[in-house]
C-alpha positions in Angstrom: -64.4 -29.4 22.2 -63.6 -25.7 22.9 -62.3 -23.5 20.0 -59.8 -21.0 20.6 -58.9 -19.1 17.5 -55.6 -17.3 18.1 -55.9 -14.2 15.7 -59.9 -14.0 16.3 -62.6 -15.0 13.9 -65.5 -13.5 12.0 -68.4 -15.6 11.4 -71.3 -14.8 9.1 -74.5 -17.2 9.4 -75.7 -17.8 6.0 -78.2 -20.6 6.7 -79.7 -22.2 9.7 -78.9 -21.4 13.3 -75.5 -21.5 14.7 -75.3 -22.1 18.6 -72.9 -21.7 21.6 -73.1 -20.9 25.3 -73.5 -17.0 24.2 -76.8 -17.8 22.6 -78.6 -18.9 19.1 -77.4 -16.9 16.1 -79.6 -17.2 12.8 -79.0 -16.7 9.2 -77.8 -13.1 8.8 -75.9 -12.6 11.9 -72.4 -11.4 11.8 -70.3 -12.7 14.8 -66.8 -11.2 15.6 -64.9 -13.3 18.5 -61.6 -11.4 19.3 -58.4 -13.2 20.3 -58.6 -15.1 23.5 -62.3 -16.0 23.2 -63.0 -19.6 23.3 -66.3 -21.2 22.6 -67.7 -24.5 22.0 -70.4 -24.2 19.4 -72.8 -26.4 17.5 -75.9 -26.4 15.4 -79.0 -28.6 16.3 -80.4 -28.8 12.9 -77.3 -27.9 10.8 -76.2 -24.4 9.4 -73.8 -22.8 6.7 -71.4 -20.5 7.8 -68.6 -18.1 6.3 -65.5 -17.9 8.6 -62.9 -15.5 8.5 -59.9 -16.2 10.8 -57.1 -14.0 12.1 -59.2 -11.0 11.7 -58.4 -8.6 14.6 -55.8 -6.0 14.9 -53.8 -6.0 18.1 -55.5 -3.4 20.1 -58.9 -4.9 19.2 -61.0 -6.8 21.9 -64.7 -6.0 21.3 -66.8 -9.1 20.6 -69.6 -8.2 18.4 -72.8 -10.2 17.6 -74.9 -8.2 14.8 -78.3 -9.4 13.6 -78.4 -8.0 10.2 -82.1 -8.8 9.8 -82.8 -6.2 12.3 -79.8 -3.9 11.8 -80.3 -0.3 10.2 -79.7 -0.2 6.7 -78.8 2.9 4.7 -79.2 3.5 1.0 -75.9 4.4 -0.9 -77.7 4.4 -4.5 -81.0 3.9 -5.8 -82.3 0.5 -5.1 -79.4 -0.8 -3.2 -78.8 -1.1 0.5 -75.9 -1.1 2.9 -75.0 -2.1 6.6 -72.0 -1.3 8.4 -71.1 -4.5 10.2 -67.7 -3.4 11.8 -65.1 -0.6 12.0 -61.9 -0.5 13.6 -58.9 1.6 12.5 -58.5 1.4 8.8 -60.8 -1.6 8.6 -64.6 -1.1 7.6 -66.7 -4.3 6.7 -70.0 -3.5 5.2 -72.8 -5.7 4.0 -74.2 -4.6 0.5 -77.6 -5.7 -1.1 -77.2 -4.5 -4.6 -80.5 -3.9 -6.7 -80.7 -6.0 -9.8 -79.6 -4.1 -13.0 -79.2 -1.1 -10.6 -76.6 1.7 -10.8 -73.0 1.1 -9.9 -72.2 2.3 -6.4 -69.2 4.6 -7.0 -66.8 4.1 -4.3 -62.9 4.3 -3.3 -60.9 1.9 -1.4 -57.0 3.1 -1.5 -56.2 0.1 0.7 -57.9 -2.7 -1.4 -61.3 -4.3 -0.8 -62.4 -7.7 -0.4 -65.9 -8.7 -2.1 -67.9 -11.9 -1.3 -70.7 -12.7 -3.5 -73.2 -14.4 -1.4 -76.1 -14.6 -3.7 -76.7 -14.8 -7.7 -74.0 -13.1 -9.7 -72.0 -9.6 -9.7 -70.5 -8.1 -12.6 -68.3 -4.9 -13.0 -66.0 -3.4 -15.3 -63.1 -6.1 -14.3 -65.4 -9.4 -14.7 -68.3 -11.5 -13.6 -68.2 -13.1 -10.0 -70.7 -16.0 -9.4 -72.1 -17.3 -6.1 -70.6 -20.9 -5.5 
């Protein structure tokens, strides 16, 4: 069966290998499929994915598959690491590895932000967020 998400999709491979006619994508790969892209995906041994649908802006047509295991990390704060996954217009997507009990990374997001906790627990001045 071919999948055709009308507003595009973003897929982050959390575990295992996610496959399709464009290749095999292992844990840590971030894939962005623009509107109009169709695929027949599968996993030989199973995989765990995080999927966000309807992710693309009207003028965005690029398809991206970024292996974060091989990507370039920068250091925004002592002991923490970050890697840019995507940027287009007002949208910026960054993968962050925070150091345990490390300093808070001061940042500003006037348009808001979404945080997905992928491992352990994140605590800030607002509350505690658990990996489910």
